N, C-alpha and C positions, 0 to 999 in steps of 0.2 A: 553300177547305176541301174535303177529299175526303170523299165519302160512304162509309159502310161497304160491304163487299161485299153485293150486293143480292139475288142469287139463286143457286141451285144446280141442276144438272141432276139427273135421277132417279138417276144413279149416284153422286152426291156423298154425303158423310156426312149432310148435311141435304138432303132432297129439296126441289125447288121447291114442291111442294104444302105441305110442312111449313113452309117459310119463309113462304109467303103466308098460311097459316093463322094464323101469328103476327100478321099485320097485318090480315087480313080475316076477317069472319064469314061463312064460306062457306055456311052454311045460310040466311042471311037476305039476302045481297047480291044485287044485279042487276049483271050485267056488260054492258058496251056495246062494240060494235065501234067502229072509228075514225070511222065515219059517224054515230055517236050512236044507232044502232038498239039498243034494249034487247032482250036475249034473253028468251025466254018465262019463265024461272024467275028473273028478275032482281028485286032488291030495292034496288039503289042508286038513290037519288033524285037527280034533276038539280036544280041550283040556279043560276038565271041569274046571280046576283051573284058567283059564283066566277069569277075571271078566267081567260080562256082563254089559254094560252101562244101566243105568236106570235113571228115573227122568230127562229126557232131557229138556234143557231150550234153547230157541232161543231168542236172544236179539239184540239190535242195528241194526235193519233191515233197509236196504236202498233198492234202486231199483236194485242193483247188488251185494249186500253183506249182510252177517249176521254173528253174533257171535253165537257159539254153545258151550254148556258145558253140563256135565252130572255127575252123581254120580257113584261110583264104589266101590265094596267091596275091602278091602285092600289086600286080599290074592293074591299072584302072581302078584301084581300090578307092581312090578319092572321088570317083564318079558316082559311087553308091549313095543314093538318097533314102532308100527304103528297103525293108525286108518283107517278103511275102512268106508267110508261114502256113503250111497246109497241115492242119491238125484234125485227125479223124479217129473215131473209135476203131479198134483193130479189126472188128468184123466187117467193116466197110472198106478196107484198104485197097481192094482190087477194082473198085468202081472208078469211073471217070470223074475226077474230083472238081477241077477248077472251073465250075459253071456258075452262072449267076444264082441259080436256085440253091446252090450249096454254100452261099456266102457265109452263113454262120460258122463254118469251120475254117474260113480263110481269114487269117489275121494279117492286117497291114500295119506295119510299125515303121516309124521313122528310124533311120539308121542311128543307133546309139552304141556307146561302148559295150562290149560283151564282157561277161555274160549278161543276158537280158532276162528280166523276170516276166513270165507270162502268167497272169492270174485272172481269175474270174469264175464265179460259180455259175454263170450263165452258159458256159460251154465246157466246163470241167466237172466231172463227178468223181467222188472218192472210189478207191479200190476198182478202178476201171483201166483196161489196157488201151493205149492209144498208139497211133503211128504219127510220125511227124517228118516233114521234108521242108526244105528252105530254098528260096530263090533270092538273089540280090537283084535290085532294080534301080534304075536311074530315071527320075521324072524329068520330062522334057518341058520346054517353055510352052508348048501347045497343050500340055496336060497329058500327053501320051507317055508311055513307059517303054524303055528298053530293059530287057530282063536277061538274066543268066539262065543256064539250064538248071533244072531241079537238082538238088543234092540227092544223095542216097536216102532211102527211107529207113528210119530207125524206130524201135519200139520201146515203150516204157509203160509203167503202171503207176497210177496215182496212189497215194497213201490212205490209211484209215483216218477217221476223225482223231484229232489230238485231244488231250485233256481240256484244252481251251474250248474246243467245239462241244465236247461232252458236257462241260460246265454250262454252256449256253442251253443245251437240251435239258439239263437238270433244272435250270432256273425256270424254263417253260413248264416243266412237269410240276414243279412246286406250286405254280399258280392255280392248277386245277385239282390238286391232290385231295382237297376237302378235309373235313374233320376226321379225327382219329377214333377208331373203334377197337374195343378189346378183342384179343384172340388168345387161344390157349394151345393150339396145335398147328403144325405144318402138315400138309398132306400131298400125296402123289398118286394120281390115278393111272392105272394101266390095265391091260388085259390079264386074265388069269395066267396065260402062258408066260408072260414076262416074269411074274413072281416065281412060277415053277422053275423057270430057267435059272433065275438067280440062286435058288436053293440048290439045284442040281449041279450047276457048273461054276458058281462063284462062292461056294462055301457060305451061303446065306447073306452075302454082302452085295448090295447094289453098287455098281461100278459107274464112275463118271464116264460120260461120252462127249464127243465134240459137239458144241452147240451148232445148230443148223443156221441157215442164212435168213431167218425171219428177222423182221425189224428194219432198222435204218441200214441203208446200204453201206455206210461208212463205219458202222460199229466195229471196234477192234476186237470184240469177243466172238463175232460170228466166224465159224469155221476154224477157231483157234482155241478158245477156252474150253476146258473139259470140266463137266460138272453134272449134277443130278438136279432136274427141275422139280421144284415144289411150288405149291400154291399156299396162300394163307388167308385169302379173303373170306369173310363170313357173311352170312345173311343178316340183314339189318334187324329183322324181327326176332330171330332166334339166337343170334350171336354164335352160331355154329357154321361149319362148312356147308355149302350147298350140296344137295343130293344128286344134282345133275353134273355130268362131266363129258367133255368131248374125247377123252383119252382112254376110256375103258371103264368097265363096271366094277373093278376091284381097286380098293383104296388102301394105301399105307398111311397111317397116321402116327405122328411122333410128337411127344410133348415139346412145346416151343423151346424150353430151356435146354433140351438135349441137342438142338440144332443151332440155336442162336443164343449166345451168352457173352460175357466179357472176355472170353478166350477166343472169340472170333472177330474178324474185321468185316465191315459192311461197305460195299462199293455200289455206286450208281453205274449201270451198264447201258441203258437205252430207254427211249421214250418214243412210242409210235402208235399208229392206228391203222386199221385195214379197211378204209372206206366205210367206217362205222362211226356212231356217235360216241362210243366208249374208247378209252385209251389204255394202253398197256405200259407199265414201267417194269424194266428188268433190273433186279438187284442181285448182287453176288455176295454170298456169305462164305467167308474163307477162314478156316482155322489159322490163328496167328502163326506166321513162319512157314506155312505149308507152301508147296509149289504154286497152288492157286493164288495164295496171298501175294507171293512175289510177282506173279504174272499181272495181277490187278494193280498192285502198287505202282507199277511202271506206266500203266495205261488208263486207269479209271479214277474219277474223283472219289475220294474216300468220304464216307458219311460218319457223323458222330452217332454211335448206336443209341445214345440216350436222347438225342435231340436232332431229329430230322423230320421231314414232312411225309415219310412213307412207311417206315417200319422202325419201331423203337423197342428198346429193352432196358428196363430200369428196375431198381430194387426199392420196394416199399415194405417197411417192417420185416425185413429179412426174406421177403418173397419177391421173386422176379415177376414183373408185370409187363405185358406185351400189348402193343397197339399197332394197327395198320391203317393206312389211308382209305377213306370210304369211297372216293370218287374215281379211283383208277384201279385197274386189275393188275395185281402184283404177280410177277413171275420171279421166283427166287431160285437162284442157282447155288447149290451147295457143292463145293469143289473137291471134297474127299469121299472115299467109299463110305457106305453106311450100312450097318448090319440090320437086318430085318427084326432081330430080337429086341432092338431098342424101341420098337413100336408095335403096332398091330396091323394085320391085313384082314379086310372084311369086304363083302360085296355091298355096293350102295343100292339104294332102292329107287333112285331117280332114273332119268333118261340119259342116253348118250347123245349129246348135242354136237354133232360133227361141225356145224356151222361156226362154232366157237373155237375150233382148232387153230393154233397159230403156227403149225408146222410149216416151215419155209414160206410163211406169209409175207406178202409184199407190202411195204409201207406206202401209204397214200402220199405221193409227193406234192399234192396240191393243198394239203391240210395246213392251215395257218397256225393251228394250235401246237402241232408237234414237229414242225420243220424249222430249221435254222438257215441263215443266209449263206450257206455253202452248198456245194453240189449235193444232190440227193443221193 
């Protein structure tokens, strides 16, 4: 049986303090930290016969919820009316927790059958390590509580965005993608040293590398998917790639049909911004049946290569025609090695605009355009 939503952050319609006030008499109670040390102004009484939770189990972990259960001695079990759950990000676990100012991490739930579901984007973020401890409590007629000692502290990590969450991001990205413009090449900018290294140490083939942590914190491709980044956006007035780049003055260009064609699958990977007016969409191009394709098939929404809002590939009169979305910046990850002989490397004439770099860029968690209603 799932517990009701347990707490809200200060920015929620009901603040954590208001929520806890409903359950606790703040003028008369005493709050304890996980070690059982009562604070100076405390009024919660300790009662030895209330069972202490032990053997805590965390299961069914998602990016913004988990199930929790534990074992208890049978004595005085029928006296339990509430559970106090102390939930904190792992890096804060050694501080004194159970204080009024820390209310957003303290969840107060009525005693319900276990396992109990704890959910809510207001205090849980994806791919984040947390610590949790539990107390049992008995509410008295005067509004005070008697409480058990704290349980042991255990650790767990929330999950990445699921396909359901990524589909929500995808739908938001589709709203602002804009009209489609033609493209003919994909391109990758790097320093001269990068291409020299590829020729000397990898037999002329660019190798996939693990994606960094830029973009949405819950993206399942960050730190896991291996690929080679490409761009495909064109300048509106010329129809060609821009001459400026934040990644280096040398550019590898490859004809679009050699990278993206009916023998590749296309996946939506992320949608984000970096405190700017423009937004980025990450797409993954994976040869059918490749390891990258199998990775994405399990985790990412797949797009129809002929009909989507971001990047299309279709045949007209025996010729492949390509289009890209005008109003988002596309970052395309190709998941297989790629030989330089399939394209050309040349120096660009524009500037190196480092301000446009997305390397390990942090997503703006306050942007209403590219955030969804789960943990950031």
